[in-house]
Structures are given as C-alpha cells and as structure tokens.
N, C-alpha and C positions, 0 to 999 in steps of 0.2 A: 979551785973548785967552786968557789963562790961565783966566779965569773961564768963558769960553765953552767952552774945552776941557774944563774940569772938569765943566761942566754937561752937555756932550755925552757925556763918559765916564759920567757919573752916569745920564743917560737911557739910554745904550747898555747900561750895566751893569744897569739896572732892566729894560730890554726883554729883555736876554739872560736875566736871572733869570726873567722872566715866561714867556719862550719855554721855558726849561728846566722851569719849574713846569707849564706847559701840557702839555709832552711827558710829564712825570712823571704828570700827571693822566690823560692819554690812556692811558699804560701801566697805571696803576692801574685805570682804567675797563675797559680790555681784559682785565686780569687778573680783575677782578670778574665781567665778562660771561663769560669763559671758565670761571670757577668755577661760575657759575650754569648755563652750558651743560653742564658736566661733571656737575653734580648732576642736571639734567633728564635728561641722557642716561643716567646711572646709574639714575635712577628708572624711566625707560622700559625700560631693559634688565631691571631687576628685575620690572617689570610684565609684560614679554614673556616672561620666564623663568617667572613664575607662571602665565601663560596657557598656555604650552607644557606645564608640569607638569600643569595642570588638564586640558588636552586629552589628554595622555598617560594621565592617570588615568581620564578619561571613555572613552578608547579601550579601556582594559582593562576598564572596567565594561561598555561596550557589547559587547565581545568575550565577556565572561563571560555577559552576558544572552543573547547569540546562542547560546552553547554550551548554556545552560539551556533555551532555546527549542528548540534542535535535539534535545536529549535528550527533551523533552516530546513533540515531534512524532514522534520515533522510538518512544517508548513508546506513544503513541496509535495509531500505525500498526501496531505489533506487536499491541496489544490488539484493534484492529479486524480484523486478519488472523486472529487466533486465534478471534475471535467468528464471523467469516465462515466460517472453516474448520469450526468446530463446527456451525454451521448447515448447511453443505454436507454434512458427514458425517451429521448427523441426517436431513437430507432424503434422502440416499442410502440410509441404513438403512431409513427409512420406505418409500421406493420399492421397495427390495429385498424388504422384508417383504410389501408389497402384491403384488409380482410373484410371490413364493413362494406366497402365499395364493391368488392367481388361478390359478397353475399347479396347485396341489393341487386346487382346485375343478374345474378343467378336466379334470384327470386322473381325479378321482372321477366326473365326468359321463361321461367316455369309458369308464371301466370299467363304469359302470352301463348305458350304451348298449350296450356290447359284451355284457354279461351278458343284456340284454334281447334283443339280436339273436341271441345264442346260444340263448336259450330259444325264441325264435320259430323259429329255424333247426332246433333239435332237435325242436320240435313239428311242423314241416313234414316233417322227415325221418321222424319217427315215423308221421305220417299217411301218407306215401308208402310206408313199410314195411308198414303195415297194408294198404294198397291192393295192394301187391305180394304180400303173404302171401295176401290174398284171391284174387288172380289165380292165384297159385301153387297154392292149394288147389283152385281150379276146374280148373286144368290137371291137377293131380294126380288129382282126381276123374275127370276126363274120361279120362285115361290109364288109370286103374284100371278104369274101365268097359270101355274098349276091350280092355284086357288080359284081363278076365274073359270078354269075348266071344270073344277069340282062344283062350282056354283052352277054352271050351265047344266052339269049332269044332274045335280040335285033339283034344279028348277025344271027339268023336263019331266 
C-alpha cells in the first residue's frame, strides 16, 4: 500500500504540476495575446491619429483654397463691375453727346425757321405797308383835290 500511495502521490503531484504548468501556459498565452492586442491597439491609435492630423491638414488646405477662391471671385466681380461701370459711363456720355448734338441741330433749325418766318413776315408787312402807303397817297391826293376845290369855292 505504501507503493500505491507513493504512486498515487506521484501521479497526483505530476497532475498538479501539469495543471499548474497549464495555468501558467494560459497566463503566458493571455499575456502574449494582451501584448499583441496592446500593440495592435497602439498601432491603430497612431494610424487614427495620423489620419486625424491628415484630415486637419487637409481641412486647413481646403479652407485656404476656399479663401483663395473667394478672393479670386471677389477680384473678378470687382473687375467686372468696374468694366460694366466704364461701359455704362461711356454709353451715357455717348448718349449725352448725341442728345446735345441733336439739341443743337434742332436749335439751329428752329433759329433758321424763325429767321425765315421773320423774313417772310417782314416781307409781308413791307408789302402791306406799301399797299397802305399807296392807299394813303390816294386818300391824300383825293383830300388835296377836294381841299383845292373847297379853296376855289371859298375864294370865289
């Protein structure tokens, strides 16, 4: 029985040792897996951080591009406005000049027509005055003759 006890203790001791080593193996394996998981997590964190920095850098780049684009649009708009303004002023000046010219032409025509009408009117007045003078001379002659007759009658 002593041999059986010894063999039992030997097997129990071997089994206990194997269970201990198995637990130690599990602990070692868990430690290695946790180390791998930590390394993977750390790598993913660094990758995510790099992506975040890249996105941040791109955000600034996009923002700067938008600012540049906005400045260009503003510059183009101001140039277009100035060009349109110049064209409008030029067109206004041209129209103003044409209106002035047309006004001066119309004024000259009116003066010419007035002078023509004045001349025609003066000619008509002169003609009428000649007629009236002729009539006046006839009346004067008639009165003179009658006055002479009256004088002859009075003198007799």
